[in-house]
C-alpha positions as a LaTeX table, in Angstrom:
\begin{tabular}{lrrr}
\hline
Residue & $x$ (\AA) & $y$ (\AA) & $z$ (\AA) \\
\hline
Met1 & 100.63 & 90.62 & 97.50 \\
Ser2 & 97.60 & 90.23 & 96.15 \\
Trp3 & 97.41 & 90.57 & 92.95 \\
Ser4 & 96.37 & 94.28 & 93.17 \\
Asp5 & 99.43 & 94.95 & 94.58 \\
His6 & 101.32 & 94.87 & 91.27 \\
Ala7 & 98.11 & 96.11 & 89.22 \\
Ile8 & 99.26 & 99.54 & 87.45 \\
Trp9 & 96.47 & 100.90 & 85.67 \\
Trp10 & 95.88 & 102.06 & 82.01 \\
His11 & 92.56 & 104.38 & 82.61 \\
Val12 & 90.54 & 105.14 & 80.11 \\
Tyr13 & 87.34 & 107.49 & 79.03 \\
Pro14 & 85.35 & 104.77 & 76.96 \\
Leu15 & 82.71 & 107.64 & 76.05 \\
Gly16 & 85.79 & 109.75 & 74.74 \\
Phe17 & 87.88 & 107.16 & 73.48 \\
Leu18 & 85.64 & 105.68 & 71.30 \\
Gly19 & 84.23 & 108.66 & 69.37 \\
Ala20 & 80.55 & 108.00 & 71.31 \\
Glu21 & 77.42 & 110.30 & 70.21 \\
Pro22 & 77.46 & 113.09 & 73.32 \\
Gly23 & 74.09 & 112.10 & 74.36 \\
Ala24 & 71.42 & 108.64 & 74.62 \\
Leu25 & 70.45 & 107.27 & 71.61 \\
Pro26 & 66.70 & 107.50 & 70.38 \\
Ala27 & 65.24 & 103.92 & 72.01 \\
Asp28 & 64.58 & 102.92 & 68.89 \\
Glu29 & 68.03 & 103.01 & 67.25 \\
Pro30 & 70.40 & 99.76 & 67.40 \\
Pro31 & 73.66 & 99.55 & 70.02 \\
Arg32 & 77.09 & 100.62 & 68.98 \\
His33 & 79.13 & 98.35 & 69.16 \\
Arg34 & 81.95 & 99.85 & 70.10 \\
Leu35 & 83.19 & 98.20 & 73.52 \\
Pro36 & 85.34 & 95.70 & 71.15 \\
Val37 & 88.01 & 98.46 & 69.78 \\
Leu38 & 89.25 & 98.46 & 73.09 \\
Ala39 & 90.02 & 94.94 & 72.94 \\
Asn40 & 92.70 & 96.43 & 69.51 \\
Trp41 & 95.34 & 98.35 & 72.78 \\
Leu42 & 95.30 & 95.48 & 74.52 \\
Asp43 & 98.97 & 95.35 & 72.63 \\
His44 & 99.71 & 98.89 & 73.73 \\
Leu45 & 98.60 & 98.56 & 77.07 \\
Ile46 & 100.53 & 95.86 & 78.25 \\
Gly47 & 103.74 & 97.11 & 75.80 \\
Leu48 & 103.89 & 100.21 & 77.85 \\
Gly49 & 104.16 & 97.49 & 81.64 \\
Cys50 & 100.12 & 97.83 & 82.83 \\
Asn51 & 98.35 & 95.11 & 83.50 \\
Gly52 & 94.89 & 96.79 & 84.32 \\
Leu53 & 92.72 & 98.13 & 82.15 \\
Ala54 & 90.60 & 101.29 & 84.10 \\
Leu55 & 87.34 & 101.19 & 82.54 \\
Gly56 & 85.33 & 105.35 & 82.90 \\
Pro57 & 81.24 & 104.76 & 82.86 \\
Val58 & 79.76 & 101.96 & 81.02 \\
Phe59 & 76.49 & 102.00 & 81.78 \\
Ala60 & 72.91 & 103.42 & 79.96 \\
Ser61 & 73.34 & 106.98 & 81.11 \\
Glu62 & 71.90 & 110.01 & 79.22 \\
Thr63 & 75.24 & 112.22 & 78.39 \\
His64 & 78.75 & 111.80 & 80.16 \\
Gly65 & 78.40 & 108.11 & 82.28 \\
Tyr66 & 78.24 & 110.10 & 85.42 \\
Asp67 & 74.63 & 110.81 & 85.28 \\
Thr68 & 73.57 & 106.74 & 85.15 \\
Val69 & 69.92 & 105.87 & 84.10 \\
Asp70 & 70.77 & 101.78 & 84.37 \\
His71 & 73.62 & 100.22 & 85.98 \\
Phe72 & 72.47 & 96.87 & 84.54 \\
Arg73 & 72.56 & 97.78 & 80.79 \\
Ile74 & 75.88 & 98.65 & 79.27 \\
Asp75 & 75.12 & 102.09 & 77.25 \\
Pro76 & 74.06 & 101.59 & 73.80 \\
Arg77 & 76.45 & 104.25 & 72.50 \\
Leu78 & 78.81 & 101.54 & 73.55 \\
Gly79 & 77.54 & 98.46 & 72.67 \\
Thr80 & 76.11 & 95.75 & 74.91 \\
Glu81 & 76.49 & 93.57 & 77.74 \\
Asp82 & 78.04 & 90.98 & 75.30 \\
Asp83 & 80.36 & 93.27 & 73.90 \\
Leu84 & 81.72 & 94.16 & 77.50 \\
Thr85 & 81.95 & 90.55 & 78.33 \\
Glu86 & 84.03 & 90.03 & 75.62 \\
Leu87 & 86.43 & 92.17 & 76.33 \\
Val88 & 86.75 & 91.51 & 80.00 \\
Glu89 & 87.65 & 87.51 & 78.20 \\
Arg90 & 89.82 & 88.52 & 75.71 \\
Ala91 & 91.46 & 90.71 & 78.09 \\
Ala92 & 91.63 & 87.83 & 81.10 \\
Ala93 & 93.46 & 86.35 & 77.63 \\
Arg94 & 96.25 & 88.13 & 78.17 \\
Gly95 & 96.19 & 88.70 & 81.79 \\
Val96 & 94.94 & 92.25 & 82.10 \\
Arg97 & 92.42 & 92.57 & 84.96 \\
Val98 & 89.12 & 95.05 & 84.24 \\
Leu99 & 88.10 & 97.41 & 86.54 \\
Leu100 & 84.77 & 99.77 & 86.04 \\
Asp101 & 83.16 & 102.91 & 87.46 \\
Gly102 & 80.23 & 102.73 & 89.20 \\
Val103 & 78.32 & 106.14 & 89.94 \\
Phe104 & 76.65 & 105.46 & 93.04 \\
His105 & 76.00 & 108.83 & 94.75 \\
His106 & 73.81 & 110.05 & 92.28 \\
Val107 & 71.76 & 109.14 & 89.49 \\
Gly108 & 70.19 & 110.41 & 86.03 \\
Arg109 & 66.88 & 112.17 & 86.49 \\
Ser110 & 65.84 & 109.15 & 83.81 \\
Phe111 & 66.91 & 106.51 & 86.62 \\
Ala112 & 63.90 & 104.30 & 86.36 \\
Pro113 & 62.92 & 104.54 & 90.34 \\
Phe114 & 63.27 & 108.48 & 90.11 \\
Thr115 & 60.65 & 109.19 & 87.05 \\
Asp116 & 58.34 & 106.96 & 88.96 \\
Val117 & 58.89 & 108.98 & 92.29 \\
Ala118 & 59.32 & 112.07 & 89.99 \\
Arg119 & 55.82 & 110.94 & 88.55 \\
Arg120 & 53.67 & 109.27 & 91.91 \\
Gly121 & 55.44 & 110.87 & 94.37 \\
Ala122 & 55.14 & 109.18 & 97.74 \\
Asp123 & 52.99 & 106.66 & 96.49 \\
Ser124 & 56.18 & 105.23 & 94.70 \\
Pro125 & 57.79 & 102.45 & 95.84 \\
Tyr126 & 61.07 & 103.77 & 95.60 \\
Ala127 & 59.70 & 107.56 & 97.54 \\
Asp128 & 62.56 & 106.66 & 100.36 \\
Trp129 & 65.41 & 106.31 & 97.25 \\
Phe130 & 65.78 & 109.51 & 97.60 \\
Val131 & 65.88 & 113.22 & 100.01 \\
Pro132 & 63.37 & 115.43 & 99.19 \\
Glu133 & 64.65 & 119.21 & 99.08 \\
Gly134 & 62.62 & 122.19 & 98.63 \\
Asp135 & 60.42 & 122.18 & 96.01 \\
Asp136 & 63.13 & 119.59 & 94.18 \\
Phe137 & 65.32 & 116.92 & 95.43 \\
Arg138 & 68.98 & 116.69 & 96.90 \\
Thr139 & 71.42 & 116.64 & 94.02 \\
Phe140 & 74.87 & 116.25 & 93.68 \\
Glu141 & 76.91 & 119.49 & 94.39 \\
Gly142 & 73.99 & 121.85 & 92.44 \\
His143 & 74.14 & 119.98 & 89.33 \\
His144 & 70.16 & 119.64 & 88.77 \\
Arg145 & 70.26 & 116.74 & 86.42 \\
Leu146 & 72.33 & 114.20 & 88.89 \\
Val147 & 69.86 & 113.49 & 91.90 \\
Ala148 & 70.99 & 112.12 & 95.08 \\
Leu149 & 70.63 & 108.70 & 96.47 \\
Asn150 & 69.86 & 108.11 & 100.08 \\
His151 & 71.73 & 106.45 & 101.72 \\
Arg152 & 70.16 & 106.00 & 104.51 \\
Cys153 & 67.94 & 103.69 & 102.50 \\
Pro154 & 68.37 & 99.78 & 103.16 \\
Ala155 & 67.01 & 99.34 & 99.31 \\
Val156 & 69.20 & 101.92 & 98.34 \\
Ala157 & 72.32 & 99.98 & 99.59 \\
Asp158 & 70.76 & 96.82 & 98.34 \\
Tyr159 & 70.68 & 97.64 & 95.02 \\
Val160 & 73.85 & 99.05 & 95.27 \\
Ala161 & 75.40 & 95.46 & 96.11 \\
Asp162 & 73.48 & 93.76 & 93.35 \\
Val163 & 74.63 & 95.97 & 90.74 \\
Leu164 & 78.35 & 95.20 & 92.22 \\
Gly165 & 78.25 & 92.05 & 91.84 \\
His166 & 76.67 & 91.57 & 89.19 \\
Trp167 & 79.44 & 92.55 & 86.80 \\
Leu168 & 81.35 & 91.23 & 88.76 \\
Asp169 & 80.47 & 87.48 & 88.43 \\
Arg170 & 80.53 & 88.92 & 84.42 \\
Gly171 & 84.22 & 88.57 & 84.51 \\
Val172 & 85.24 & 92.27 & 86.33 \\
Ser173 & 87.87 & 92.33 & 89.23 \\
Gly174 & 86.74 & 95.54 & 91.23 \\
Trp175 & 85.43 & 98.98 & 90.97 \\
Arg176 & 86.41 & 102.51 & 91.56 \\
Leu177 & 83.70 & 104.58 & 92.92 \\
Asp178 & 82.55 & 107.95 & 91.41 \\
Ala179 & 82.59 & 110.82 & 94.53 \\
Ala180 & 83.17 & 108.01 & 97.49 \\
Tyr181 & 84.13 & 111.03 & 99.51 \\
Ala182 & 80.10 & 112.20 & 99.21 \\
Val183 & 78.92 & 108.84 & 100.55 \\
Pro184 & 78.54 & 108.14 & 104.64 \\
Arg185 & 81.18 & 105.72 & 104.95 \\
Pro186 & 79.26 & 103.15 & 106.70 \\
Phe187 & 77.53 & 102.61 & 103.21 \\
Trp188 & 80.43 & 101.85 & 101.09 \\
His189 & 81.43 & 99.44 & 104.98 \\
Thr190 & 78.25 & 97.94 & 103.99 \\
Val191 & 77.79 & 97.16 & 100.21 \\
Thr192 & 81.15 & 96.68 & 99.50 \\
Gly193 & 81.04 & 94.02 & 102.21 \\
Arg194 & 78.11 & 92.27 & 100.72 \\
Ala195 & 80.32 & 92.19 & 96.97 \\
Arg196 & 82.83 & 90.88 & 98.81 \\
Thr197 & 80.97 & 87.43 & 99.68 \\
Gly198 & 81.75 & 84.97 & 97.59 \\
Arg199 & 84.42 & 86.96 & 95.85 \\
Pro200 & 86.94 & 88.26 & 97.79 \\
Glu201 & 89.56 & 89.60 & 95.36 \\
Ser202 & 87.79 & 92.63 & 94.75 \\
Trp203 & 89.05 & 95.50 & 94.83 \\
Phe204 & 87.21 & 99.06 & 95.55 \\
Ser205 & 88.71 & 101.97 & 94.69 \\
Gly206 & 87.44 & 105.30 & 95.77 \\
Glu207 & 87.03 & 108.68 & 94.76 \\
Val208 & 88.29 & 110.75 & 97.25 \\
Ile209 & 89.51 & 114.25 & 96.73 \\
His210 & 89.71 & 115.10 & 100.22 \\
Gly211 & 89.18 & 114.47 & 103.97 \\
Asp212 & 90.34 & 111.13 & 106.09 \\
Tyr213 & 91.48 & 109.02 & 103.52 \\
Ala214 & 92.11 & 106.07 & 105.51 \\
Ala215 & 89.16 & 106.10 & 107.06 \\
Tyr216 & 87.57 & 105.14 & 103.79 \\
Val217 & 89.68 & 102.04 & 104.29 \\
Thr218 & 89.13 & 101.54 & 108.05 \\
Glu219 & 85.27 & 102.48 & 108.15 \\
Gly220 & 84.14 & 102.35 & 104.36 \\
Gly221 & 85.70 & 99.00 & 103.93 \\
Leu222 & 87.31 & 100.32 & 100.71 \\
Asp223 & 90.86 & 98.35 & 99.46 \\
Ser224 & 92.29 & 102.29 & 98.18 \\
Val225 & 91.27 & 105.90 & 97.52 \\
Thr226 & 92.82 & 108.65 & 95.08 \\
Gln227 & 95.53 & 110.13 & 96.01 \\
Tyr228 & 95.16 & 113.63 & 95.47 \\
Glu229 & 96.88 & 115.05 & 97.88 \\
Leu230 & 99.72 & 113.69 & 95.77 \\
Trp231 & 98.85 & 114.48 & 92.41 \\
Lys232 & 98.55 & 118.49 & 93.65 \\
Ala233 & 101.51 & 118.76 & 95.04 \\
Ile234 & 103.58 & 116.87 & 92.39 \\
Trp235 & 102.61 & 119.38 & 89.42 \\
Ser236 & 102.28 & 122.29 & 92.00 \\
Ser237 & 105.89 & 121.59 & 93.25 \\
Leu238 & 107.48 & 121.23 & 90.08 \\
Asn239 & 105.56 & 124.78 & 88.48 \\
Asp240 & 106.84 & 126.47 & 91.48 \\
Ala241 & 110.46 & 124.90 & 92.12 \\
Asn242 & 109.93 & 124.08 & 95.47 \\
Pro243 & 110.63 & 120.60 & 96.43 \\
His244 & 108.96 & 121.31 & 100.10 \\
Glu245 & 105.63 & 121.00 & 98.65 \\
Leu246 & 105.90 & 117.56 & 97.21 \\
Ala247 & 108.33 & 116.30 & 100.73 \\
Trp248 & 105.20 & 117.66 & 102.73 \\
Ala249 & 103.40 & 115.45 & 100.72 \\
Leu250 & 105.58 & 112.63 & 100.39 \\
Lys251 & 105.60 & 112.78 & 104.18 \\
Arg252 & 101.64 & 112.52 & 104.55 \\
His253 & 101.45 & 109.70 & 102.03 \\
Asn254 & 104.15 & 107.35 & 103.90 \\
Thr255 & 101.75 & 108.03 & 107.28 \\
Met256 & 98.76 & 106.37 & 104.48 \\
Leu257 & 101.07 & 103.68 & 103.58 \\
Glu258 & 100.94 & 102.13 & 106.57 \\
Thr259 & 97.13 & 101.92 & 106.10 \\
Phe260 & 97.13 & 101.25 & 102.68 \\
Ala261 & 98.26 & 101.26 & 98.83 \\
Pro262 & 96.21 & 104.84 & 98.19 \\
Gln263 & 95.57 & 105.22 & 93.99 \\
Thr264 & 98.36 & 107.28 & 92.67 \\
Phe265 & 98.01 & 109.25 & 89.23 \\
Val266 & 99.49 & 112.07 & 87.17 \\
Gly267 & 96.48 & 112.79 & 85.07 \\
Asn268 & 92.87 & 111.09 & 84.85 \\
His269 & 89.26 & 112.29 & 83.09 \\
Asp270 & 88.64 & 115.39 & 85.56 \\
Val271 & 92.17 & 117.00 & 85.49 \\
Thr272 & 93.67 & 119.27 & 82.64 \\
Arg273 & 96.62 & 116.64 & 81.23 \\
Ile274 & 100.19 & 117.02 & 83.12 \\
Ala275 & 101.39 & 117.90 & 80.32 \\
Ser276 & 99.58 & 120.85 & 79.82 \\
Arg277 & 99.47 & 121.61 & 82.89 \\
Leu278 & 103.54 & 121.71 & 83.58 \\
Arg279 & 105.05 & 125.34 & 82.76 \\
Glu280 & 108.33 & 123.55 & 82.07 \\
Pro281 & 108.40 & 120.47 & 79.53 \\
Arg282 & 111.22 & 118.83 & 80.44 \\
His283 & 109.82 & 118.38 & 84.04 \\
Leu284 & 107.23 & 115.54 & 82.37 \\
Ala285 & 110.19 & 113.13 & 83.42 \\
His286 & 110.58 & 114.29 & 86.79 \\
Ala287 & 106.59 & 114.06 & 87.40 \\
Leu288 & 106.67 & 110.35 & 86.42 \\
Ala289 & 109.57 & 109.23 & 87.92 \\
Val290 & 107.38 & 110.37 & 91.11 \\
Leu291 & 104.62 & 108.32 & 90.26 \\
Phe292 & 106.23 & 105.11 & 89.34 \\
Thr293 & 109.05 & 105.16 & 92.43 \\
Val294 & 106.45 & 106.12 & 95.55 \\
Gly295 & 104.18 & 103.54 & 97.11 \\
Gly296 & 101.08 & 102.76 & 95.65 \\
Val297 & 98.73 & 101.25 & 92.98 \\
Pro298 & 99.54 & 103.70 & 90.54 \\
Ser299 & 97.32 & 104.28 & 86.87 \\
Leu300 & 98.10 & 106.44 & 83.58 \\
Tyr301 & 95.43 & 108.16 & 81.59 \\
Ala302 & 95.27 & 107.01 & 78.38 \\
Gly303 & 97.27 & 109.75 & 76.04 \\
Asp304 & 99.74 & 110.92 & 79.10 \\
Glu305 & 102.33 & 108.48 & 78.03 \\
Arg306 & 102.33 & 110.29 & 74.45 \\
Ala307 & 102.10 & 113.95 & 76.40 \\
Trp308 & 99.25 & 115.04 & 74.76 \\
Pro309 & 97.49 & 118.22 & 76.14 \\
Gly310 & 94.08 & 119.14 & 77.01 \\
Val311 & 92.84 & 121.60 & 79.62 \\
Lys312 & 89.74 & 120.62 & 81.62 \\
Glu313 & 88.05 & 124.08 & 81.59 \\
Glu314 & 84.91 & 124.62 & 84.21 \\
Arg315 & 82.07 & 124.89 & 81.84 \\
Ala316 & 79.61 & 123.24 & 79.76 \\
Gly317 & 81.72 & 120.57 & 78.19 \\
Gly318 & 85.20 & 121.61 & 79.80 \\
Asp319 & 85.69 & 118.30 & 79.87 \\
Asp320 & 86.04 & 118.08 & 76.29 \\
Ala321 & 89.53 & 118.51 & 75.75 \\
Val322 & 90.93 & 115.43 & 78.19 \\
Arg323 & 89.05 & 113.10 & 76.82 \\
Pro324 & 89.04 & 113.09 & 73.06 \\
Ala325 & 88.39 & 110.24 & 70.81 \\
Phe326 & 91.21 & 107.60 & 70.05 \\
Pro327 & 92.44 & 105.90 & 66.43 \\
Ala328 & 90.49 & 102.46 & 66.17 \\
Thr329 & 94.29 & 101.20 & 66.75 \\
Pro330 & 97.82 & 101.97 & 68.41 \\
Ala331 & 98.91 & 102.44 & 64.53 \\
Gly332 & 96.95 & 105.38 & 64.25 \\
Leu333 & 98.66 & 107.73 & 67.02 \\
Gly334 & 102.00 & 108.02 & 64.71 \\
Pro335 & 105.41 & 108.58 & 65.83 \\
Glu336 & 104.51 & 112.36 & 67.72 \\
Gly337 & 105.42 & 111.86 & 71.59 \\
Leu338 & 107.09 & 108.31 & 71.26 \\
Ser339 & 110.35 & 109.55 & 73.38 \\
Val340 & 107.68 & 109.92 & 75.74 \\
Gln341 & 106.11 & 106.57 & 76.08 \\
Arg342 & 109.52 & 104.90 & 75.65 \\
Leu343 & 110.32 & 106.60 & 78.73 \\
His344 & 106.87 & 105.47 & 80.30 \\
Gln345 & 108.07 & 101.96 & 79.24 \\
Thr346 & 111.70 & 102.50 & 81.13 \\
Leu347 & 110.02 & 103.54 & 84.52 \\
Ile348 & 107.18 & 100.86 & 84.54 \\
Gly349 & 110.24 & 98.44 & 83.91 \\
Val350 & 111.64 & 99.96 & 87.09 \\
Arg351 & 109.04 & 99.55 & 88.97 \\
Arg352 & 107.99 & 96.08 & 87.56 \\
Arg353 & 111.68 & 95.00 & 88.95 \\
Asn354 & 110.84 & 96.21 & 92.38 \\
Ala355 & 107.30 & 95.25 & 92.56 \\
Trp356 & 108.12 & 95.55 & 96.73 \\
Leu357 & 107.71 & 99.85 & 95.90 \\
Val358 & 103.88 & 99.00 & 96.12 \\
Arg359 & 104.30 & 99.69 & 100.32 \\
Gly360 & 107.79 & 101.63 & 99.79 \\
Gln361 & 108.11 & 104.83 & 102.08 \\
Ala362 & 110.19 & 107.37 & 101.06 \\
Ser363 & 113.25 & 108.56 & 103.14 \\
Leu364 & 113.85 & 112.04 & 102.48 \\
His365 & 117.77 & 112.97 & 102.39 \\
Thr366 & 118.01 & 116.02 & 99.99 \\
Val367 & 115.00 & 119.01 & 100.06 \\
Gly368 & 115.41 & 122.51 & 99.13 \\
His369 & 117.03 & 125.20 & 96.71 \\
Ala370 & 115.48 & 123.17 & 93.76 \\
Val371 & 116.34 & 119.57 & 94.59 \\
Leu372 & 114.69 & 116.75 & 95.97 \\
Ser373 & 115.96 & 113.27 & 96.84 \\
Tyr374 & 114.24 & 110.68 & 98.84 \\
Thr375 & 115.06 & 106.52 & 98.64 \\
Leu376 & 112.55 & 103.91 & 99.17 \\
Thr377 & 114.33 & 100.72 & 101.06 \\
Asp378 & 112.56 & 97.15 & 100.84 \\
Pro379 & 112.14 & 96.02 & 104.67 \\
Glu380 & 111.99 & 92.55 & 103.68 \\
Ser381 & 115.21 & 91.91 & 100.47 \\
Gly382 & 116.92 & 95.30 & 101.90 \\
Arg383 & 116.53 & 96.09 & 98.01 \\
Ala384 & 116.96 & 100.12 & 97.47 \\
Val385 & 115.65 & 103.09 & 95.16 \\
Ser386 & 117.15 & 106.27 & 95.13 \\
Val387 & 115.85 & 109.04 & 93.05 \\
Ala388 & 117.10 & 112.31 & 93.20 \\
Leu389 & 115.75 & 115.49 & 91.12 \\
Asn390 & 116.78 & 118.56 & 90.07 \\
Tyr391 & 113.82 & 121.42 & 89.54 \\
Gly392 & 115.97 & 124.02 & 88.21 \\
Ser393 & 117.86 & 125.04 & 85.23 \\
Glu394 & 121.65 & 124.88 & 86.95 \\
Pro395 & 123.40 & 121.90 & 87.83 \\
Ala396 & 122.80 & 120.69 & 91.10 \\
Thr397 & 123.63 & 118.29 & 93.29 \\
Ala398 & 121.83 & 115.67 & 95.79 \\
Thr399 & 122.26 & 113.19 & 98.54 \\
Val400 & 121.16 & 110.31 & 99.05 \\
Pro401 & 122.66 & 107.34 & 101.09 \\
Ala402 & 125.81 & 105.30 & 100.51 \\
Ala403 & 125.47 & 102.37 & 98.98 \\
Pro404 & 126.42 & 100.20 & 95.20 \\
Trp405 & 123.91 & 101.38 & 93.05 \\
Thr406 & 123.46 & 101.07 & 89.86 \\
His407 & 121.70 & 103.71 & 87.11 \\
Ala408 & 118.30 & 102.77 & 86.65 \\
Ala409 & 117.03 & 105.70 & 84.77 \\
Gly410 & 117.60 & 109.42 & 84.18 \\
Asp411 & 119.82 & 111.81 & 82.38 \\
Ala412 & 122.44 & 111.79 & 85.41 \\
Ala413 & 124.81 & 109.35 & 86.19 \\
Ala414 & 124.30 & 106.69 & 89.49 \\
Pro415 & 124.99 & 107.99 & 92.90 \\
Ser416 & 128.83 & 108.14 & 93.64 \\
Gly417 & 129.41 & 106.13 & 96.56 \\
Ala418 & 129.61 & 108.24 & 99.09 \\
Gly419 & 125.97 & 108.87 & 98.15 \\
Ser420 & 126.53 & 112.59 & 96.23 \\
Val421 & 124.37 & 112.58 & 92.77 \\
Ser422 & 125.51 & 115.09 & 90.20 \\
Leu423 & 122.25 & 116.59 & 88.35 \\
Pro424 & 122.61 & 118.55 & 85.20 \\
Pro425 & 119.87 & 121.35 & 84.74 \\
Phe426 & 116.19 & 119.77 & 85.15 \\
Gly427 & 118.39 & 116.57 & 85.73 \\
Trp428 & 117.22 & 113.36 & 87.45 \\
Asn429 & 118.64 & 110.06 & 88.20 \\
Ile430 & 116.65 & 106.59 & 89.31 \\
Ala431 & 118.90 & 103.99 & 90.86 \\
Thr432 & 119.15 & 100.79 & 92.62 \\
Ala433 & 121.17 & 98.83 & 95.39 \\
Pro434 & 121.05 & 95.77 & 96.87 \\
Arg435 & 120.76 & 97.28 & 100.01 \\
Ile436 & 122.15 & 100.16 & 101.73 \\
Pro437 & 124.66 & 99.64 & 104.03 \\
\hline
\end{tabular}
């Protein structure tokens, strides 16, 4: 197994988490040294059972971080390169790896090469970096402030590969590649291949919302992609009490696992928080049980471990509710949501004791009548994990293969010797066995 097979990420959106100003600082103002505050949260991250810190955008930008203007400079609202280096070093000392968020599909209009093109037109040495479109330039999904890069331009590939390598050489372990689905796969193959030269353990995960997920690995050279299909199926199937939807998604997930380990999640900086998405609060345990048992590389969005609410809205500032400021230390969280945090610790503990789950494929058993059950088996050791979920308000029974099951988590007893699981209303069970006969 590589280090990434053992990774469980705690995902932070720094500009929001650290209470940064909504827009770029004036050029004559000194940096705000906020990034070091994140070191105060390393004990919290480790206490959850995580071993990776996945950072949202930290580079100089105009507003929300996804309108980058300089990939080689830390946003002054967050601090300086020395601040990031210190954070990476303090994390490494605790065995925690750091992942950066790179926006390479588009840039903000204050990006120096673009301002030069806007001023000089075809006379700019950067003229080929952007694609003219009508009276303007191609943008990201129609957003005027986000100018798309020309990924057919060799100089753009050179620039991106240099950025990736620059920060890998400063101690980060990998990258989340924003809007990877909107970038030609050969471009990713080129730049990640160059970045891996001399840095073979680097890990690259692409944001892919739709499309041929596996192709971004086989053709694009990425290690993983975000598993949005599974994310949607988890909360949607629970809200509709329709286990068939999740069962279908798990079958799709199995096919992906034949090629790569997807990056799995039930929350991130771009979506309504899982506690607000679910109509029935008792379904939160079901969602987390799936996240921490199915194959893939799990990530946990900061605040979800305390069941924080937050609804994303399609308007200016519509992400603010899911990107709030946090206290300077975990002590500031208080006791609210502590039971949910303990549930995360329990489930991540199950995952840690069964690290083979990163590639585990689910075998479905009971599917229907608001009940879902599945098992995962390690092909090398024979160890098995069973999961049984009751979506509904009535007691139910699920089946799994007969085995010497031991209770690992949940509010129901371990399956009987015959493989029958009795589940209370909204009940669930995770069990482990040394083998399935």
